[in-house]
C-alpha positions as CSV (number, residue, x, y, z in Angstrom):
1,M,1.5,14.8,24.0
2,L,0.4,18.5,24.7
3,T,-0.7,20.4,27.7
4,L,-4.3,21.9,27.3
5,G,-2.9,25.3,27.6
6,A,-0.6,24.6,24.4
7,L,-3.5,22.8,22.7
8,A,-5.9,25.7,23.4
9,E,-3.3,28.3,22.0
10,K,-2.7,26.2,18.8
11,L,-6.7,25.8,18.2
12,G,-7.5,29.5,19.1
13,A,-9.9,28.0,21.7
14,E,-11.0,29.3,25.1
15,L,-9.8,26.8,27.8
16,V,-12.0,26.2,31.0
17,G,-9.7,24.0,33.2
18,E,-6.4,23.5,34.0
19,A,-3.8,24.7,31.5
20,S,-1.1,22.2,32.7
21,H,-3.1,19.1,32.3
22,V,-1.4,16.9,29.6
23,V,-3.4,14.9,26.8
24,D,-1.5,12.3,24.8
25,G,-4.1,10.9,22.5
26,L,-7.8,11.1,21.1
27,G,-10.9,9.1,22.0
28,T,-14.5,9.0,21.6
29,I,-16.7,10.8,24.1
30,Q,-18.0,7.4,25.6
31,S,-14.7,5.9,26.0
32,A,-12.0,8.5,26.2
33,S,-9.8,8.4,29.3
34,S,-8.4,11.3,31.3
35,S,-5.4,11.6,29.1
36,Q,-7.4,11.9,25.9
37,L,-9.2,14.7,23.8
38,T,-12.5,14.2,22.6
39,F,-15.2,16.5,21.0
40,L,-19.0,17.1,20.9
41,A,-20.4,18.4,17.7
42,N,-24.0,17.1,17.9
43,P,-26.3,18.1,21.1
44,R,-28.2,15.0,20.7
45,Y,-25.2,13.3,22.5
46,R,-25.2,15.7,25.3
47,S,-25.8,12.5,27.6
48,F,-22.4,11.3,26.7
49,L,-20.8,14.7,27.4
50,E,-22.2,14.6,30.9
51,Q,-20.9,11.4,31.7
52,T,-17.5,11.5,29.9
53,G,-14.2,10.7,31.4
54,A,-12.0,12.5,28.7
55,G,-9.4,14.5,29.9
56,A,-10.8,17.4,27.7
57,V,-13.6,17.9,25.3
58,L,-13.8,20.3,22.2
59,I,-17.3,22.1,22.6
60,P,-19.4,25.0,21.5
61,E,-20.2,27.7,23.9
62,S,-23.8,26.3,24.2
63,Q,-22.6,23.2,25.9
64,R,-20.2,24.8,28.6
65,A,-22.5,24.3,31.3
66,Y,-23.0,20.5,30.6
67,C,-19.2,19.6,30.6
68,P,-17.9,18.0,33.7
69,V,-14.3,17.9,32.8
70,A,-11.9,20.6,31.0
71,A,-13.3,22.1,28.1
72,L,-12.0,23.9,24.9
73,I,-14.7,26.3,23.5
74,V,-14.5,26.5,19.8
75,K,-17.1,27.6,17.3
76,D,-16.7,24.3,15.3
77,P,-15.8,21.2,17.4
78,Y,-15.6,18.8,14.6
79,L,-13.3,20.9,12.7
80,A,-11.0,21.8,15.7
81,F,-10.9,18.0,16.3
82,A,-9.7,17.4,12.8
83,K,-7.0,20.0,13.4
84,A,-5.9,18.6,16.7
85,S,-5.6,15.1,15.3
86,A,-2.6,16.3,13.5
87,F,-0.8,16.6,16.7
88,F,-1.5,12.9,17.6
89,E,-0.4,11.3,14.2
90,V,0.5,7.9,14.7
91,A,1.5,6.9,11.2
92,P,5.4,6.1,10.6
93,Q,7.4,9.0,9.3
94,P,10.0,7.5,6.7
95,Q,13.4,8.7,6.7
96,A,14.9,10.7,3.7
97,G,16.9,8.7,1.4
98,V,16.5,5.9,-1.3
99,H,16.3,2.3,0.1
100,P,19.1,-0.1,-1.3
101,A,16.1,-2.2,-3.0
102,A,14.5,0.5,-4.9
103,V,15.1,0.7,-8.5
104,I,15.7,4.3,-9.6
105,D,16.2,5.4,-13.5
106,A,19.5,7.3,-13.9
107,T,17.6,10.4,-15.4
108,A,15.2,10.6,-12.5
109,R,15.5,13.9,-10.5
110,I,14.8,13.0,-6.6
111,A,15.2,15.5,-3.9
112,D,17.5,14.7,-1.1
113,S,14.9,15.2,1.5
114,A,12.5,12.6,-0.4
115,S,12.0,9.0,0.8
116,I,11.9,6.1,-1.6
117,G,11.0,2.8,0.0
118,P,12.0,-0.8,-0.8
119,N,11.2,-2.4,-4.1
120,A,9.8,1.1,-5.3
121,V,10.6,1.8,-9.2
122,V,11.1,5.2,-10.4
123,E,11.3,5.4,-14.3
124,A,12.8,7.7,-16.5
125,N,12.7,11.4,-16.2
126,V,10.6,11.4,-13.2
127,T,10.8,14.4,-10.7
128,V,10.4,13.7,-7.1
129,G,10.1,16.8,-5.0
130,E,11.2,17.9,-1.6
131,G,9.8,15.8,1.3
132,A,8.0,13.3,-1.0
133,V,7.5,10.0,0.2
134,I,7.2,7.0,-2.3
135,M,6.7,3.7,-0.3
136,A,7.3,0.2,-0.8
137,N,6.4,-1.7,-4.1
138,S,4.8,1.6,-5.7
139,V,5.8,2.6,-9.3
140,V,6.1,6.0,-10.8
141,G,6.1,5.9,-14.8
142,A,8.3,7.8,-17.1
143,G,8.0,11.6,-17.0
144,S,5.6,11.9,-14.1
145,V,6.0,14.6,-11.4
146,I,5.5,14.0,-7.7
147,G,5.3,17.2,-6.0
148,D,6.7,18.5,-2.7
149,Q,5.5,16.6,0.5
150,C,3.5,14.0,-1.5
151,R,2.9,10.8,0.1
152,I,2.5,7.9,-2.1
153,W,1.4,4.6,0.1
154,P,2.6,1.2,-0.8
155,N,1.6,-0.6,-4.0
156,V,0.3,2.4,-5.8
157,T,0.8,2.5,-9.7
158,I,1.5,5.8,-11.1
159,Y,1.6,5.5,-14.8
160,H,3.9,7.8,-17.4
161,G,3.0,11.4,-17.8
162,V,0.9,12.0,-14.4
163,T,1.5,15.1,-12.3
164,L,0.7,15.3,-8.7
165,G,0.5,18.7,-7.1
166,P,2.2,19.5,-3.5
167,R,0.8,17.7,-0.5
168,T,-1.2,15.2,-2.5
169,I,-1.9,12.0,-0.9
170,I,-2.5,8.6,-2.9
171,H,-3.4,5.7,-0.7
172,A,-2.5,1.9,-1.4
173,N,-3.5,0.1,-4.4
174,C,-4.6,3.2,-6.5
175,V,-3.9,3.1,-10.0
176,I,-3.4,6.8,-11.6
177,G,-3.1,7.2,-15.4
178,G,-4.1,3.8,-16.6
179,D,-5.7,4.0,-20.1
180,G,-9.3,5.1,-20.3
181,F,-12.1,2.8,-21.7
182,G,-11.8,4.1,-25.4
183,F,-12.6,1.5,-28.2
184,A,-14.3,2.0,-31.6
185,F,-16.4,-0.9,-33.0
186,N,-14.8,-2.1,-36.4
187,G,-17.8,-4.6,-37.6
188,A,-16.1,-7.6,-36.0
189,G,-14.4,-6.5,-32.9
190,W,-12.9,-3.5,-31.2
191,T,-10.1,-1.3,-32.3
192,K,-8.3,0.5,-29.3
193,L,-8.2,4.2,-29.2
194,H,-4.9,5.0,-27.8
195,Q,-5.0,7.3,-24.9
196,V,-2.3,9.9,-25.4
197,G,-3.5,12.5,-22.6
198,G,-2.2,12.3,-18.9
199,V,-3.6,13.1,-15.6
200,T,-3.0,16.3,-13.8
201,I,-3.8,16.2,-10.1
202,G,-3.7,19.4,-7.9
203,A,-2.3,20.4,-4.5
204,D,-3.6,19.0,-1.3
205,V,-5.6,16.1,-2.9
206,E,-6.3,13.0,-0.8
207,I,-7.2,9.7,-3.1
208,G,-8.5,6.7,-1.1
209,A,-7.3,3.1,-1.3
210,G,-8.1,1.2,-4.5
211,T,-9.3,4.2,-6.5
212,T,-8.5,4.5,-10.3
213,V,-8.1,7.5,-12.2
214,D,-7.7,7.1,-15.9
215,R,-5.4,9.1,-18.3
216,G,-7.0,11.5,-20.8
217,A,-7.6,10.3,-24.5
218,I,-6.4,13.3,-25.9
219,D,-6.3,16.1,-23.1
220,D,-5.6,15.3,-19.4
221,T,-7.9,14.2,-16.8
222,I,-7.9,16.9,-14.2
223,I,-8.4,16.8,-10.4
224,G,-8.3,20.2,-8.9
225,N,-6.9,21.4,-5.6
226,G,-8.1,20.1,-2.4
227,V,-10.5,17.4,-3.9
228,I,-11.2,14.3,-1.6
229,L,-11.7,10.9,-3.1
230,D,-12.8,8.1,-0.9
231,N,-11.8,4.3,-1.5
232,Q,-12.7,2.3,-4.7
233,I,-13.9,5.4,-7.0
234,Q,-13.6,5.2,-10.6
235,V,-12.6,8.3,-12.4
236,A,-12.8,7.7,-16.3
237,H,-10.8,9.3,-19.0
238,N,-10.8,13.1,-19.5
239,V,-12.9,13.8,-16.4
240,V,-12.6,17.2,-14.9
241,I,-13.3,17.6,-10.9
242,G,-13.3,21.0,-9.7
243,D,-11.7,22.3,-6.7
244,H,-12.6,21.0,-3.0
245,T,-15.2,18.5,-4.5
246,A,-15.5,15.5,-2.1
247,I,-16.7,12.0,-3.4
248,A,-17.7,9.1,-1.3
249,G,-16.7,5.4,-2.0
250,K,-17.6,3.3,-5.0
251,A,-18.9,6.5,-6.9
252,G,-18.5,6.0,-10.6
253,I,-17.7,8.9,-13.0
254,A,-17.9,8.2,-16.7
255,G,-15.9,9.7,-19.5
256,S,-15.6,13.5,-20.2
257,A,-18.0,14.4,-17.2
258,K,-17.2,17.8,-15.9
259,I,-18.1,18.3,-12.0
260,G,-17.7,21.6,-10.4
261,S,-16.0,23.0,-7.3
262,F,-17.4,22.4,-3.5
263,C,-19.7,19.4,-4.7
264,L,-20.5,16.6,-2.3
265,I,-21.1,13.2,-4.3
266,G,-22.6,10.3,-2.1
267,G,-21.4,6.7,-2.0
268,A,-22.0,4.3,-5.1
269,A,-23.5,7.4,-7.1
270,G,-23.0,7.0,-10.8
271,I,-22.4,10.0,-13.2
272,A,-23.0,9.6,-16.9
273,G,-20.4,10.7,-19.6
274,H,-20.0,14.0,-21.4
275,I,-22.5,15.8,-18.7
276,E,-21.7,19.0,-16.4
277,V,-22.5,19.3,-12.9
278,C,-22.1,23.0,-11.6
279,D,-20.6,24.1,-8.5
280,K,-22.1,23.3,-4.9
281,V,-24.2,20.5,-5.9
282,Q,-24.8,17.7,-3.4
283,I,-25.7,14.2,-5.1
284,L,-27.2,11.6,-2.6
285,A,-25.9,8.2,-2.3
286,M,-26.7,5.7,-5.1
287,S,-28.2,8.4,-7.4
288,L,-27.9,8.1,-11.2
289,V,-26.9,11.5,-12.8
290,S,-27.8,11.0,-16.5
291,S,-28.1,14.7,-17.6
292,S,-26.2,18.0,-16.8
293,I,-27.1,19.7,-13.4
294,K,-27.1,23.5,-14.1
295,E,-28.4,24.8,-10.5
296,P,-26.7,24.4,-7.1
297,G,-28.7,22.2,-4.8
298,T,-29.3,18.8,-3.4
299,Y,-30.2,15.9,-5.9
300,G,-31.2,12.3,-5.6
301,S,-32.6,9.5,-7.4
302,A,-32.3,6.0,-5.5
303,L,-35.4,4.4,-3.9
304,P,-35.0,4.1,-0.3
305,V,-35.1,0.7,1.3
306,D,-38.5,-0.6,2.2
307,S,-39.9,-4.1,3.2
308,Q,-39.6,-6.8,0.5
309,S,-43.2,-7.0,-0.2
310,R,-44.3,-3.4,-0.4
311,Y,-40.9,-2.9,-2.5
312,R,-42.1,-5.5,-5.2
313,R,-45.5,-3.9,-5.3
314,N,-44.0,-0.6,-5.8
315,V,-41.6,-2.0,-8.4
316,A,-44.6,-3.7,-10.2
317,R,-46.4,-0.4,-10.2
318,F,-43.6,1.6,-11.5
319,R,-43.3,-0.7,-14.6
320,N,-46.9,0.3,-15.2
321,L,-46.3,4.2,-15.2
322,D,-45.6,4.6,-18.9
323,D,-48.8,2.7,-20.0
324,L,-50.5,4.7,-17.2
325,A,-49.4,8.0,-18.7
326,R,-50.6,7.2,-22.2
327,R,-53.9,6.4,-20.7
328,V,-54.2,9.8,-18.8
329,R,-53.0,11.6,-22.0
330,K,-55.5,9.9,-24.1
331,L,-58.2,10.7,-21.6
332,E,-57.1,14.3,-21.5
333,R,-57.6,14.5,-25.2
334,L,-60.9,13.1,-25.1
335,S,-62.1,15.5,-22.6
336,D,-60.8,18.5,-24.7
């Protein structure tokens, strides 16, 4: 609960309205009540702004005249709203200490301010930093390091030899440090290549529910600072992801791929192994990246949705492209 005056000060916003008015939560611009904060980032939704019943709206200067309620004038309303959301966090805040039902190896080093939940398992030589939280049923394997202020949600499995930088968040049902998919065909079956690397994850990383990050075959799999991974992403062994890259749900990254910093990768995109993607690349959803990308820019490969009949005709034509190209080359040689 904050007054608009206090909120404006925290966000560096210009307040248009009563400084003593109190907001106690967040809402959408269509449904927010008089005690809630909302925002308008896209001018196309101005009609909602003009009718809003919110207690206050974060808006750019260009929308000031259209706001019928208190306004907080900011340069980037969505960014300001994201910052403001921290003041209205509703997730429970665990208390420091080790739950009696947790299983802690005697050699583990756990900060007094850390919180270890029921049925959590912390194995030998693990380090758990100041203010870190490991919730119920999560497992931290031998020799791993959980940095200060990390938050490990329930049912997460962190294998041995994994390092998490400070303030990293791992959501439920993630597996960090499982074996990579490494096998050699021996003529009659498969011989396992034992994965002797680890996983190193930087500071301020957030990894969504059900995502898997495999350990390195020899060197570590590396995820840089400020990376955000959505739910159900596969990061294979020895992948390197640069700082502040964002990857949407169900993307798959094959082994030893290297992705640069400040990249944006859309949902269900696939990135082949042993290729490199340079910094500041945007890959559209459901694209297949099968070769290295060396220039920043936006790339895509998936076909957009179409009516069934036209889609089938286009697929049939696509199958004939190689034959058509051969015929064109033959005609070009004859014309020469």
